[in-house]
Each structure stands twice: as C-alpha cells, then as structure tokens.
N, C-alpha and C positions, 0 to 999 in steps of 0.2 A: 504522567505515565506510570504504569505499574512496574514494580520490581519483582513481581511474583515469578517463581520458577514453575514450569509446567512439565509434565511427563509426555513424551511422544508415544504415539501408538504405532508409528511406522518408522523404524530406524533409518530407512532410506528416504525420509521426507525431503532432504535437500535436493537429491536428484530429481524427485517427482516435481517439486516446486519449480526448479530451474527449467525442466523440460516443458512444463505448462506455460511458464513465462515466455520461453522462446517461441512457443506456438501462437502467442498473441501478436498479430501483425500491428495492432494499434500501438503497442509499447515500442515496437521498432520505429513506427512512424514518428513517435514523440522523441525518439532517441533515448528512451528510458532504460535503465539497467538496475538490477538488484545489486546493492553495495554491501548489505549486511543481512544475515538470515540466521535465525535460531529458533528454538521452541517458543512459539507464541509471539514472534516478532519478525518484522521484515522492514527494511529500509530500501526505498527506491529513489534513484537520482535521475533527474532529467536536465540535460544541458539547455542553457538559454539559446534559443534559435529564432531567427526572424519570423518563421512561420507559426510560432507559438505565442506571439505577442498580441495584446489588444491595442487600441488606438493611441494610447499614451506611452507605449513602449514597455509596459509591464507584462510579465507572464500572464496569460489569460487565466481567469478563474476556472474555466473548464479544464484546462491542462492541469492545474493544481489539484482540482477535485479528482481528476482521473488517477493521478499517481497516489493520492491519499486512499482512494477506493481500492486500487490494485494492491497497494502495500498492506492494507487491512485484510483483504481477501487472502493474500498469501500468508500473512501472520496466522490467520485462522486455519488455513490449509496445512500448516506445519504440524498441527495437532490432530489432524484427521487420519483415518486409516487408509491404507493402500486401496485404491479402487474408488474411494469417495471423490466427489467433485464439490466445488464451492461456488456459490453465487451470492451476489449482494441482494439483500432484502430492502434495505433503506440506508440513507445516510443524510446527515446534516453537516454543513460546513460553515464556519464563521471565518470570514476573511478579515483579519485584524490589521493588515498593513499591505501596501502594494509590494509585489514580488519583483525586485530588480537585482540583478547580479549575473554571475556566470552560470548559475544552476539553481535548481530547487531540489530539496531532499525531503521526502515524506518518510516519517518514522512512525510505524504503526505497531501497536501492541494489543494483544488479546486482553480483555478485561476479565472474562470468565468463560472458559470453554463449556459448551453445552452439548448434549447429544444431537440436537438439531440446530439450535440457534446459538451463535457466538457473537456477543457484543465486543467491539473493538474501539480503540481511540487512535487518532493519528494527529501528528503535528507536522506541518509543512514549513520548512525553513528556506529562505532565500540565502544563497551562498555568494559572498563577494570577498575576494582577497583572503580566503580561508576563514572568514568570520561568518557565522550563521545568525540570521535574524528571523524570528518567528513571524510568519505571514498568514498562517491559517491553522485552525484547529477543527477537528471533525470527530463526530460520533457516528459509528457505522455498525450495521448488523449484518452478519453473514449467516447463510444457511448451508448445512451439510446435505448434499444429495448423495444417498448411498448408491452402490453399483446397480441395484435393481431399479433405481429411479423413483422409488416410492417416497 
C-alpha cells in the first residue's frame, strides 16, 4: 500500500463520501460500514453473516470483491471535487486464502489520482479474535464523472 499523502479538492469530502455510502442499499444488505476514511484511503468492514457464505462456510469471493471495489471507489472519491461522481472501470482480484472469521476488512488506497482515471489498490483481511489475515489483493481503476456527465 502507498504511504503517499494527497491533497483534497473538497474539504467536505468526508460528509460527501458518507452520504454516498449511506445511499448504497447493497452495502446495507452486506452489513458493510466505513471504518476509516482519509485523503486517498477508505477502509470498509463487513461482518461475517450466514447469507454471505459460500458452500464451505467461507465469506463468498463476490462479497470480498464488493467491499474491495467500494473501498477503492470511495478512496478515489475523497480526492474528487464536490459534484463529481465515481464509477469503477475495471478491477482484478487475487484470492490468496479463504476468508473465515468474524468479519472482513477491505483497505483501499489511491495509487495516483488522475483528472479522469484513478488507479487504486485494496487488500482484504479476514478478522478473527482481533487478528487480521490477508485473504485477497486487488488492483482497481476508478473514473471521475464530472457534474455535467461528460
């Protein structure tokens, strides 16, 4: 993950990000919440729940990919201007270990903010008894949609 510090274009980015997140019904369905937020970074936590499991009792890869994608999108969104929107353009995820525990946390960081395209990385950890185990890594690309939609 990058340790780079970024400048924000909208000092009210935190309110804007949290309002957008709250409007995503899918995040509520997953029981996901933003647990850390800062310029160019966002961490999303999702509790372990029976409806999110695959056949062997691990958190489903789709649920892990979803929180990685949303965390990356919001990491990018923190660096955008008021009125902008953010969408995913592409992502690749490597599942390195089954996700078992009480929760999963996706930690996303902007690699380099761009005027239009912003590449991000995310690591997803399974949390058990306060210990985190890496279970997925992702490379994601976000696009800025300006207020006029162009």
